[in-house]
Backbone bond lengths (Angstrom), bond angles and torsions (degrees), N, CA, C in turn:
res aa  C-N    CA-C-N  psi(-1)  N-CA   C-N-CA  omega(-1)  CA-C   N-CA-C  phi
1 M - - - 1.425 - - 1.534 108.74 -
2 T 1.323 118.64 146.10 1.379 119.64 -179.99 1.531 111.42 -84.10
3 R 1.301 114.23 175.93 1.462 118.34 -173.77 1.558 105.61 -72.50
4 L 1.194 121.64 -38.03 1.443 122.25 177.06 1.499 111.66 -58.73
5 T 1.297 119.62 -45.53 1.439 124.51 -177.55 1.626 108.52 -63.05
6 D 1.354 113.84 -43.06 1.468 115.70 177.53 1.515 113.54 -63.28
7 R 1.289 116.03 -42.75 1.452 121.53 172.98 1.468 114.42 -58.95
8 F 1.315 120.63 -41.68 1.497 127.77 174.15 1.477 110.89 -58.44
9 I 1.323 116.82 -46.01 1.490 118.48 179.54 1.489 110.40 -64.33
10 A 1.302 120.18 -44.77 1.369 122.76 -172.11 1.573 107.08 -73.87
11 D 1.258 121.67 -34.08 1.427 125.73 169.98 1.568 115.37 -56.36
12 R 1.401 109.74 -47.51 1.452 118.34 -178.58 1.580 108.78 -67.93
13 A 1.279 116.97 -36.61 1.491 115.74 177.65 1.426 111.69 -70.05
14 L 1.353 118.82 -37.05 1.426 117.90 175.61 1.485 114.20 -69.95
15 R 1.326 119.58 -31.93 1.474 122.93 169.98 1.482 114.34 -60.91
16 D 1.278 117.32 -44.39 1.490 122.40 -175.96 1.502 108.37 -69.78
17 T 1.384 118.71 -35.68 1.467 119.81 172.31 1.456 113.90 -64.97
18 A 1.313 116.25 -42.29 1.513 117.70 177.12 1.515 111.16 -61.81
19 R 1.353 112.70 -43.05 1.597 113.72 -179.32 1.500 109.84 -66.48
20 R 1.323 123.92 -34.51 1.467 123.63 174.44 1.555 107.46 -60.27
21 V 1.306 119.49 -48.66 1.480 122.68 -172.46 1.538 104.83 -63.83
22 L 1.367 117.13 -44.73 1.456 118.58 -178.19 1.565 109.21 -61.70
23 N 1.362 116.62 -48.41 1.501 117.04 178.65 1.474 111.92 -60.32
24 N 1.290 122.89 -39.13 1.451 120.55 177.12 1.529 110.86 -65.23
25 D 1.383 120.29 -37.63 1.487 120.77 175.14 1.534 110.38 -64.45
26 I 1.366 118.86 -39.24 1.408 120.23 -177.57 1.607 108.25 -63.59
27 E 1.403 113.48 -46.20 1.435 118.72 -179.71 1.545 114.16 -57.77
28 R 1.344 112.89 -43.05 1.473 120.45 176.57 1.449 113.41 -63.26
29 L 1.323 118.36 -36.18 1.524 125.88 175.57 1.559 111.55 -63.92
30 R 1.327 108.39 -49.74 1.537 112.62 -179.77 1.465 110.58 -63.24
31 G 1.316 119.95 -38.23 1.534 120.33 176.12 1.484 113.89 -63.54
32 A 1.313 114.53 -41.55 1.510 119.92 174.70 1.465 112.08 -63.50
33 L 1.229 118.76 -45.05 1.483 124.51 -179.25 1.584 108.60 -65.58
34 A 1.277 118.35 -32.64 1.413 120.92 -179.99 1.501 109.73 -69.38
35 E 1.346 118.45 -33.33 1.446 122.82 -178.10 1.663 106.05 -77.34
36 Q 1.304 117.64 -46.66 1.499 120.24 -178.34 1.484 108.21 -136.61
37 G 1.288 118.13 122.01 1.467 123.03 -179.08 1.521 113.48 -61.59
38 I 1.383 114.70 166.75 1.409 123.60 176.18 1.557 112.04 -59.34
39 A 1.336 114.19 -48.93 1.526 116.40 -176.13 1.532 112.04 -66.14
40 S 1.308 118.98 -30.61 1.486 120.17 172.44 1.478 113.16 -76.18
41 R 1.331 118.89 -24.98 1.508 117.03 177.96 1.522 107.46 -80.92
42 V 1.334 119.42 -35.50 1.484 123.34 177.54 1.546 107.85 -64.75
43 S 1.407 112.72 -45.77 1.466 111.14 -178.02 1.487 114.68 -65.07
44 S 1.358 115.29 -41.19 1.484 117.73 -179.96 1.500 110.89 -66.53
45 G 1.338 120.08 -35.28 1.465 122.30 173.85 1.464 112.43 -64.13
46 V 1.367 120.70 -44.74 1.436 120.75 174.56 1.431 114.55 -63.90
47 T 1.366 118.96 -37.92 1.484 121.44 177.92 1.540 109.51 -65.26
48 A 1.333 117.96 -40.00 1.462 118.40 179.07 1.464 111.15 -65.56
49 T 1.379 113.45 -41.83 1.503 114.86 -178.14 1.540 110.68 -65.34
50 I 1.339 119.42 -43.69 1.425 118.81 -179.70 1.556 112.46 -67.87
51 S 1.355 116.64 -33.79 1.441 117.70 177.33 1.510 109.02 -64.62
52 D 1.269 120.00 -45.14 1.397 124.04 -177.29 1.568 110.90 -66.58
53 R 1.301 115.84 -31.47 1.545 116.78 171.89 1.517 114.22 -74.48
54 I 1.294 117.10 -33.49 1.467 121.85 173.72 1.476 111.92 -66.38
55 R 1.311 116.81 -39.45 1.436 118.67 -175.21 1.564 108.35 -75.22
56 S 1.256 118.18 -32.46 1.469 126.13 179.07 1.489 105.72 -69.26
57 G 1.289 119.92 -49.49 1.492 119.27 173.63 1.407 119.92 -59.07
58 A 1.429 114.00 -40.87 1.517 118.65 171.86 1.489 114.76 -59.82
59 R 1.285 115.57 -37.68 1.514 119.38 174.61 1.437 109.76 -61.86
60 D 1.288 116.71 -52.12 1.599 118.46 177.68 1.514 114.03 -56.64
61 V 1.371 118.58 -39.66 1.506 119.69 177.84 1.431 106.99 -68.47
62 L 1.239 121.77 -45.35 1.514 121.13 -177.40 1.498 110.67 -61.98
63 A 1.378 121.79 -42.92 1.458 123.89 172.97 1.432 112.85 -55.66
64 E 1.284 115.19 -46.39 1.538 120.23 178.40 1.469 112.41 -65.12
65 A 1.276 119.80 -33.47 1.445 121.54 -177.89 1.508 107.65 -78.73
66 R 1.304 120.30 -25.71 1.445 119.93 177.92 1.541 109.72 -74.25
67 V 1.323 114.71 -36.08 1.367 118.95 175.61 1.549 114.40 -62.58
68 Q 1.367 111.62 -48.33 1.457 117.66 -179.05 1.557 111.00 -68.22
69 A 1.312 117.69 -36.43 1.415 119.72 177.91 1.499 112.37 -63.50
70 G 1.237 116.97 -32.67 1.478 119.05 -178.69 1.540 114.96 -71.61
71 T 1.404 111.70 -25.19 1.424 114.92 176.36 1.539 114.82 -99.22
72 R 1.265 118.59 -7.26 1.490 123.12 -175.69 1.538 112.61 -135.55
73 K 1.305 116.33 54.47 1.506 123.11 -173.34 1.597 110.02 -64.69
74 G 1.274 119.55 -37.31 1.479 118.04 174.84 1.488 116.98 -60.51
75 L 1.406 109.87 -45.63 1.489 117.52 178.06 1.552 109.11 -61.25
76 L 1.324 118.56 -44.31 1.430 122.18 178.20 1.517 112.27 -61.90
77 A 1.359 121.49 -38.06 1.331 123.25 176.66 1.562 113.79 -67.03
78 G 1.307 114.16 -37.47 1.496 118.17 175.72 1.460 114.70 -67.00
79 I 1.355 118.06 -37.49 1.445 122.93 176.78 1.478 110.56 -68.57
80 I 1.306 121.41 -41.72 1.476 122.65 175.17 1.513 111.98 -63.03
81 A 1.365 116.19 -41.81 1.389 119.41 176.49 1.526 113.45 -59.98
82 A 1.352 115.15 -44.95 1.408 119.23 176.53 1.577 117.55 -58.17
83 I 1.302 109.41 -40.31 1.423 120.32 178.02 1.577 111.43 -63.86
84 V 1.366 113.34 -43.28 1.432 117.87 179.92 1.533 112.85 -66.68
85 L 1.329 115.44 -40.92 1.389 123.66 176.10 1.589 110.54 -63.05
86 F 1.298 115.02 -42.21 1.492 117.89 -179.88 1.545 107.67 -62.92
87 L 1.342 116.16 -47.86 1.479 117.43 -177.68 1.525 113.78 -67.67
88 A 1.332 118.66 -23.91 1.482 121.09 -175.44 1.604 105.81 -106.82
89 R 1.285 118.19 23.86 1.498 119.97 -176.22 1.539 107.66 -71.64
90 G 1.334 122.44 -33.89 1.440 119.20 -179.45 1.511 115.16 -62.71
91 P 1.319 118.29 -50.84 1.499 122.91 176.98 1.550 112.88 -63.73
92 I 1.304 115.51 -36.08 1.428 121.86 -179.39 1.610 105.89 -67.77
93 L 1.273 118.92 -49.90 1.517 121.65 177.67 1.511 110.22 -64.71
94 D 1.265 124.78 -33.76 1.503 125.88 175.16 1.467 105.98 -67.05
95 W 1.381 123.33 -44.83 1.426 123.25 -179.57 1.524 114.44 -61.99
96 I 1.403 114.60 -37.43 1.455 119.81 178.09 1.443 110.10 -68.57
97 E 1.306 118.83 -41.71 1.482 120.80 178.26 1.445 116.11 -67.44
98 E 1.314 119.65 -29.11 1.417 123.19 170.42 1.508 113.54 -71.49
99 L 1.302 116.82 -32.25 1.473 118.22 173.44 1.466 114.02 -67.59
100 L 1.378 119.85 -38.37 1.364 127.89 179.94 1.526 111.79 -70.91
101 E 1.300 118.40 -38.42 1.449 123.80 179.48 1.569 110.40 -73.54
102 S 1.350 118.01 -25.86 1.443 117.73 -173.68 1.542 114.55 -88.24
103 D 1.346 112.66 12.97 1.567 115.55 176.44 1.452 105.73 -52.21
104 F 1.351 110.54 149.20 1.484 118.05 178.62 1.470 110.29 -71.28
105 D 1.375 113.96 137.66 1.495 116.69 170.09 1.558 103.07 -86.37
106 E 1.393 113.55 168.87 1.345 118.55 178.38 1.613 114.10 -67.20
107 E 1.342 113.33 -26.92 1.483 120.19 178.18 1.462 109.23 -68.74
108 D 1.273 117.33 -43.46 1.454 124.67 -168.03 1.524 110.22 -83.44
109 D 1.381 122.23 -14.72 1.391 125.50 -174.01 1.521 108.63 -78.55
110 P 1.352 120.79 114.55 1.499 121.52 -172.30 1.563 110.11 -74.43
111 T 1.362 119.57 -10.81 1.494 121.21 -178.57 1.496 109.15 -86.63
112 M 1.286 121.33 -16.52 1.429 122.58 -179.00 1.557 109.89 -84.81
113 P 1.355 120.74 129.91 1.481 121.44 177.79 1.533 115.55 -68.55
114 D 1.337 113.47 154.94 1.439 116.30 -178.24 1.526 106.46 -77.20
115 G 1.366 113.23 149.73 1.476 119.45 172.06 1.498 109.23 91.60
116 P 1.317 114.47 -178.66 1.498 122.02 -174.02 1.537 108.45 -71.98
117 A 1.253 117.47 153.10 1.442 119.77 178.85 1.520 108.90 -71.00
118 E 1.265 116.60 142.87 1.475 123.80 -179.92 1.608 106.30 -86.99
119 P 1.271 113.16 140.80 1.500 119.16 -176.98 1.611 105.60 -73.36
120 F 1.281 111.93 149.51 1.459 123.74 173.44 1.493 110.84 -67.53
121 E 1.352 116.35 155.76 1.428 117.87 -178.62 1.411 111.68 -64.90
122 G 1.338 121.38 -29.14 1.415 125.44 -175.29 1.527 113.12 -89.43
123 D 1.396 118.85 0.14 1.475 119.54 177.30 1.515 112.01 -72.11
124 P 1.259 115.38 146.23 1.514 118.86 177.24 1.532 113.44 -80.68
125 A 1.229 119.38 0.72 1.504 120.16 -170.08 1.522 106.86 -83.42
């Protein structure tokens, strides 16, 4: 055989091998797509990417908050106190309302004498 014929046979064998690999890849892709569609793959990929970015951003924010909290402890305590007061505002307002409503009436006050008030000696009545 000539050199061209040998090269032709080798190229044909290489081509056939590449075609078999390509056909196997296509079959594997078809099988994978039959299990899970393209839309759900894209959706899960996007969701995973967004989740990773959110986690990364949250870690960065938390690290910065730790640094800032270390240098501004008084400010941090004030913010926490404000948040607690905001969340507990309902019970606090109810308690203040009860205090204001429970003012003593004149009848209930044991220090007030019974009956009408007596006039002072200097009153012209």
